[in-house]
Every structure is written in structure tokens, then in C-alpha cells.
C-alpha positions in Angstrom: 33.2 -64.0 -21.1 34.6 -66.7 -19.6 32.2 -65.7 -16.2 29.4 -64.9 -18.6 29.6 -68.5 -20.3 28.6 -70.1 -17.4 25.4 -68.3 -16.9 22.0 -69.9 -16.1 19.0 -68.8 -14.2 20.6 -69.5 -10.6 23.8 -67.7 -11.0 21.7 -64.6 -12.4 20.0 -64.4 -9.6 23.0 -65.1 -7.0 25.3 -63.2 -8.5 22.6 -60.1 -8.5 21.6 -60.9 -4.8 25.5 -60.8 -3.8 25.9 -57.2 -5.8 23.0 -56.0 -4.0 25.1 -56.8 -1.0 26.8 -53.7 -1.7 24.5 -51.3 -2.8 23.2 -48.5 -0.6 19.9 -49.4 1.1 22.1 -52.5 2.3 24.9 -49.8 4.0 22.0 -47.9 5.3 20.3 -50.8 7.2 24.0 -52.0 8.4 25.3 -48.4 10.0 21.5 -48.1 11.6 22.1 -51.2 13.3 25.8 -51.2 14.2 25.6 -47.3 15.1 22.2 -47.0 16.8 22.3 -50.4 18.8 25.8 -52.0 18.7 28.7 -50.1 19.0 28.8 -46.0 18.4 32.6 -46.3 17.9 32.8 -49.1 15.7 29.7 -47.4 13.7 31.7 -43.7 13.0 35.2 -45.6 12.4 33.5 -47.6 9.7 31.0 -44.6 8.2 33.7 -42.0 7.7 36.3 -45.1 6.1 33.3 -45.9 3.6 32.6 -42.5 2.9 36.1 -41.6 2.1 36.3 -45.0 0.3 33.8 -43.9 -2.2 35.1 -40.7 -2.9 38.6 -41.6 -3.5 37.3 -44.5 -5.5 34.9 -42.4 -7.9 37.9 -39.8 -8.3 40.2 -42.3 -9.5 37.3 -43.9 -11.7 37.0 -40.1 -13.2 41.2 -39.8 -13.7 41.4 -43.3 -15.6 38.2 -43.3 -17.6 38.2 -46.4 -18.4 35.0 -47.9 -20.1 32.8 -51.5 -18.6 33.2 -54.7 -20.8 29.7 -54.7 -22.1 30.9 -50.9 -23.2 33.9 -52.3 -24.9 33.0 -55.4 -25.9 29.3 -54.8 -26.6 28.5 -57.7 -28.9 30.4 -60.3 -26.4 29.3 -59.5 -23.3 26.0 -58.4 -21.5 25.0 -56.1 -18.9 22.8 -57.8 -16.9 22.9 -55.1 -13.8 22.5 -51.7 -16.0 20.9 -49.7 -12.8 24.2 -50.2 -11.1 27.0 -49.6 -14.1 26.7 -46.0 -15.0 30.3 -44.8 -14.3 33.3 -46.1 -15.3 34.9 -49.2 -14.4 38.3 -48.9 -13.0 38.2 -49.7 -9.9 35.0 -51.4 -9.4 33.0 -48.9 -6.6 31.0 -52.0 -5.5 34.0 -54.3 -4.4 36.2 -51.2 -3.1 33.4 -50.1 -1.1 32.4 -54.0 0.2 36.0 -54.3 1.0 36.3 -51.6 3.0 33.2 -52.2 5.2 33.6 -55.7 6.0 37.4 -55.4 6.7 37.0 -52.1 8.8 34.9 -54.3 10.8 37.2 -57.1 10.8 40.1 -54.5 11.9 37.8 -53.2 14.3 36.5 -56.4 15.8 39.6 -58.7 15.4 37.8 -61.6 14.9 39.0 -64.3 12.9 35.3 -65.2 11.9 35.1 -61.7 10.6 38.3 -62.5 8.7 37.0 -65.7 6.7 33.8 -64.2 6.1 34.7 -60.9 4.7 37.1 -62.8 2.6 34.5 -64.8 1.5 32.1 -62.4 0.6 34.7 -59.8 -0.9 35.6 -62.7 -3.6 32.0 -63.4 -4.2 31.8 -59.6 -5.0 35.0 -59.9 -7.4 32.8 -62.8 -8.8 29.7 -61.2 -9.1 30.5 -58.2 -10.5 32.2 -59.7 -13.6 29.8 -62.5 -14.1 27.2 -59.7 -14.3 29.8 -58.0 -17.0 30.3 -54.8 -15.4 33.6 -54.9 -14.5 37.3 -56.5 -16.0 39.3 -58.3 -13.2 42.0 -55.7 -12.9 38.7 -53.5 -12.2 37.5 -55.9 -8.9 41.4 -57.2 -7.8 42.9 -53.3 -7.5 39.4 -52.7 -6.2 39.6 -55.1 -3.2 42.9 -54.2 -2.5 42.4 -50.6 -2.5 39.4 -50.9 0.1 41.2 -53.4 2.4 44.5 -51.0 2.3 42.0 -47.9 3.4 40.4 -49.8 5.9 43.6 -50.7 7.5 45.2 -47.5 7.3 41.9 -45.7 8.4 42.1 -48.2 11.3 45.4 -47.5 12.6 44.9 -43.5 12.6 41.4 -43.8 14.3 42.3 -46.3 16.9 45.3 -43.9 17.9 43.1 -40.6 17.8 39.8 -41.9 18.8 40.1 -40.8 22.4 41.4 -37.1 21.4 38.1 -35.9 19.8 39.5 -32.8 18.9 42.5 -34.0 16.7 40.4 -36.6 15.3 37.6 -34.4 14.0 39.8 -32.0 12.7 41.3 -34.8 10.8 37.9 -35.2 9.2 37.9 -31.9 8.4 41.3 -31.9 7.0 40.3 -35.0 4.6 37.3 -32.5 3.3 38.9 -29.9 2.6 42.0 -31.6 0.6 39.2 -33.2 -1.8 37.0 -30.4 -1.9 39.3 -28.7 -4.8 37.9 -32.3 -7.2 34.5 -30.9 -7.3 36.0 -28.2 -9.8 37.5 -31.2 -11.7 35.0 -34.1 -11.6 31.7 -34.1 -13.5 30.8 -37.9 -12.2 27.7 -38.3 -10.7 29.1 -40.4 -7.9 31.6 -38.6 -6.8 29.5 -36.1 -5.5 26.9 -38.3 -3.8 30.1 -39.7 -2.3 31.6 -36.7 -1.4 28.2 -35.5 0.1 28.0 -38.8 2.5 31.6 -38.0 4.0 30.3 -34.6 4.5 27.5 -35.7 6.2 28.9 -38.3 8.4 31.8 -35.8 9.5 29.8 -33.3 10.6 26.8 -35.4 12.1 29.4 -37.3 14.1 30.6 -34.0 15.2 27.1 -32.8 15.8 26.1 -35.9 17.8 29.4 -36.0 19.7 29.4 -32.3 20.9 25.3 -32.0 21.5 23.6 -35.2 22.0 25.9 -38.1 23.0 23.0 -40.8 22.7 22.8 -43.7 25.4 23.5 -47.4 23.9 22.0 -49.2 27.2 18.4 -49.2 25.9 15.9 -52.2 26.0 15.6 -54.1 22.7 12.5 -53.1 21.8 13.8 -49.4 21.7 17.4 -50.7 19.7 14.4 -52.1 17.0 12.5 -48.9 16.8 15.7 -47.0 16.5 16.5 -49.0 13.5 13.3 -49.5 11.8 12.3 -45.7 12.2 16.1 -44.8 11.0 15.9 -46.6 7.7 12.5 -45.4 7.0 13.6 -41.7 7.4 17.2 -42.1 5.5 15.3 -44.0 2.8 12.7 -41.2 2.7 15.3 -38.8 2.6 16.7 -40.5 -0.7 14.1 -41.4 -2.6 12.0 -38.5 -1.4 14.8 -35.4 -2.6 15.6 -37.9 -5.9 12.0 -37.3 -6.6 11.8 -33.5 -5.8 15.0 -32.6 -7.2 14.0 -34.6 -10.4 11.5 -31.8 -11.1 14.3 -29.1 -11.1 17.2 -30.8 -12.8 18.0 -33.5 -15.5 20.7 -36.1 -14.7 23.9 -35.5 -15.1 23.8 -31.9 -15.1 26.1 -29.8 -13.0 23.0 -28.4 -10.7 21.8 -32.4 -10.3 25.6 -33.3 -9.3 25.1 -30.1 -6.6 21.6 -31.4 -5.5 23.2 -34.8 -5.1 25.8 -34.1 -3.0 23.5 -32.0 -1.1 20.6 -35.0 -0.8 23.7 -37.5 0.1 24.9 -34.7 2.5 21.6 -35.3 4.2 21.1 -38.7 4.3 24.0 -38.9 6.6 23.8 -36.0 8.4 20.6 -36.6 9.7 21.0 -40.3 10.2 24.0 -40.0 12.3 23.8 -36.0 14.1 20.2 -35.2 13.8 17.8 -38.4 13.9 20.0 -39.4 17.3 18.4 -36.3 18.9 15.3 -38.0 18.8 16.3 -41.1 21.1 17.0 -38.8 24.3 13.8 -36.5 23.0 11.7 -39.4 23.3 13.4 -41.7 25.7 13.8 -44.6 23.2 
């Protein structure tokens, strides 16, 4: 309520933009740039960490089942971004995933400037989710702590095992197996999307390492082509299958949850495992 007392046109736009930075289209672009053109190892680490964090977040959300501010106080709090507030409130998915991605980048690079930028952006994300009326203070604080903690823990493990591909990939599969039983207890749409994304990352990375191993040392124009074409393909899968699946199932049904798991699996599996095959096939 205090945050929304500050409402004006500029803050409405500014905090909506900050919130948008924590949404899937931005992550598709970011991972495309990092994984296809900058540092494959960094892209792999950040993707797996995001998939894990997002899945953990949705499990906690569904177990706690906390209502959002605009649901608990409908006459006092206005929902300014309804398209990103369909699930439960605690902890904030935007904040947790955003802090996971940014701080995994910091832990990997160890650059001070990355720490300062990440800290400021995460704080702005926390404020934005409250200003937009979709999260309480405890939602964003706990989410930031969880996101940073998962990023740090994942970095310690990843950094230790990266050169031992067999062990690292076994760990990925073990994580998938541990999470699998939750499919039978959690009915939240976001859980199926996040788990599908994580599965796709795991098997996509395994396929790429074993059969493709694309080269990062290419011309700038080729790197631009990789990112642009990859963005078109991933968004095409995301939106195309959403429309297609909408013909066969209604939102919120078990069938749609399963289809969403498959849709998000395709996005990450194609992006990390199948699409890179074209780099070698067509030499770009």
C-alpha cells in the first residue's frame, strides 16, 4: 500500500519495465547471447541454475499457497501486472529467478561491477513487484535470499565438477529424478513449465557436449546470426505450441500442464541441444 501511494505515470512504466526484465523473453535473449557467442560454460551454468531455482520456487509456492496482496486486500491494492501474477505469492518467482541469474553471473565472473549491478537490479526488482501489487515484502526478501543462495551453491558444485563431465551429468539427472515425484502432488502451471525447462536444459547440454561441441571462435556476423535466428526459433516454439496446445486443452487442466511441460522442454532442449547443430552444419 505504501509503494502504491507513490503511483504516477513514470513509476508505472519504470517498474513495469523492471518487472519485464525478469520474464522469459529476456532470458531467452540473454542465454542466446551468452551460450551461442560469449562463453558456453557460463551459459550452461546459468541455464541449469535458473531451471533449478525456478522449479524450487514453484514447489515452495504451491506448498505454502500464500495469496497475493491484491487478492488479500482487493479494495486496497491494485494489480498493475495481472499477466505475471497468476500463481501463488510466496516467494516471488520474478525476484528469485532474477537474483539467481544475475548472481550466478557474478559468482562465475567474479567481477565487482557485476556484483554492484546485480545488487541494484535485484533491489529494483523487489521494489517493482511490490509496487505492482503482486507481492508482499516477505515474498521478495526471501526470494532474493533463496536466489542468491542457490546461485552460490550451484556455482560451488559446478565449478568443482565441470571438468568431470560424467559426474556433472549424473548430478543433473539425479536432480531431475529427485524432483520428478512432485509432478504427482503439485498442480501449478508454473511448476510444470519450470521442470520442463530444467529437463530440456539437462538433456540439451548433454546432447551438445556429446555430439555437437560447437565452436565459439566465429566471426561477429555469425554470432549475430546465431542469436537472431535462435531468438526467432525459441519464441516461435514458445508461442506456436501455446496456440496449438490451446486447441486441445483448457488452461489449468492436467492435460495443459503436461503439454506446457513438453512445450518448455522443447524450448530449452532445442535451444541448447538441437539448434547448435546448425552452427556446424551450415558453418556459422
